[in-house]
C-alpha positions in Angstrom: -36.5 79.9 29.0 -38.3 81.6 32.1 -37.3 85.1 32.1 -37.5 86.2 35.8 -39.5 89.1 36.7 -37.7 92.4 38.6 -39.1 92.8 42.1 -41.0 95.9 42.7 -39.3 99.2 43.6 -41.0 98.4 47.4 -39.6 95.1 48.0 -36.1 96.4 46.8 -36.6 99.3 49.4 -37.7 97.0 51.8 -34.5 94.7 51.1 -32.4 97.9 51.5 -33.9 99.1 54.6 -33.5 95.8 56.1 -29.8 95.6 55.5 -29.0 99.0 56.4 -30.7 98.1 59.9 -28.2 95.3 60.0 -25.2 97.1 59.2 -26.2 99.9 62.1 -27.2 96.8 64.3 -23.6 95.5 64.0 -21.9 99.0 64.0 -24.0 99.5 67.5 -22.2 96.3 69.2 -18.4 96.9 67.9 -18.3 99.7 71.0 -19.7 97.3 73.5 -17.7 94.3 72.4 -14.5 95.8 72.7 -15.5 97.6 76.2 -16.2 94.1 76.8 -13.3 92.9 75.7 -11.1 95.7 77.5 -12.9 94.8 80.6 -12.1 91.3 80.6 -8.4 92.1 79.9 -8.4 94.2 82.5 -9.9 92.4 85.3 -7.3 89.4 84.4 -4.7 91.7 85.0 -6.3 92.8 88.3 -6.4 89.1 89.4 -3.0 88.7 88.7 -2.3 91.7 90.9 -4.4 90.3 93.5 -2.5 87.0 93.6 0.8 88.6 93.7 -0.1 90.9 96.7 -1.5 87.6 98.3 1.7 86.1 98.1 3.4 89.2 99.1 1.0 89.2 102.4 1.9 85.4 103.0 5.6 85.9 103.0 5.5 89.4 105.3 2.8 87.3 107.9 5.5 85.0 108.1 8.3 87.5 108.4 6.1 89.1 111.4 5.8 86.1 113.0 9.6 85.5 113.3 10.1 88.8 113.7 7.9 88.6 117.2 9.7 85.6 118.7 12.2 86.0 121.5 15.0 84.8 119.7 14.8 86.7 116.9 14.6 90.0 119.3 17.9 88.6 120.9 19.7 87.9 117.5 18.9 91.8 116.3 19.9 92.8 119.7 23.7 91.3 119.4 23.9 92.8 116.5 23.6 95.9 117.4 26.2 94.9 120.4 23.3 95.5 122.8 24.1 93.2 125.8 21.5 91.9 128.6 21.9 93.3 132.3 24.6 91.9 134.3 26.6 90.7 130.9 29.9 91.7 130.2 30.6 92.9 126.4 33.6 91.4 124.9 35.1 92.3 121.5 37.3 89.9 119.9 38.9 90.7 116.7 41.8 89.4 114.5 39.9 85.7 114.2 39.0 86.0 110.1 42.9 85.7 109.2 42.9 89.2 108.1 45.4 91.7 109.8 
């Protein structure tokens, strides 16, 4: 049986130095990786927020288009009991079956 020869001290020191260097590099990458993952999550949240705002803007644009129509203005004026010049206002009560 052949006996293994023990590596020299310089070879052992070089191995330990290499292992320590790898550990140091791994530790140095932890914070940037965390920041990268956090930025990715934040980006996803912001994209969802932008999509929600775009849907809200589309709805508001539709409401604005309706509000700019003459029919809408007339209907809202009637709700406020406004009449056109020359018209007479009649208020009818008691049609709902309630006294």
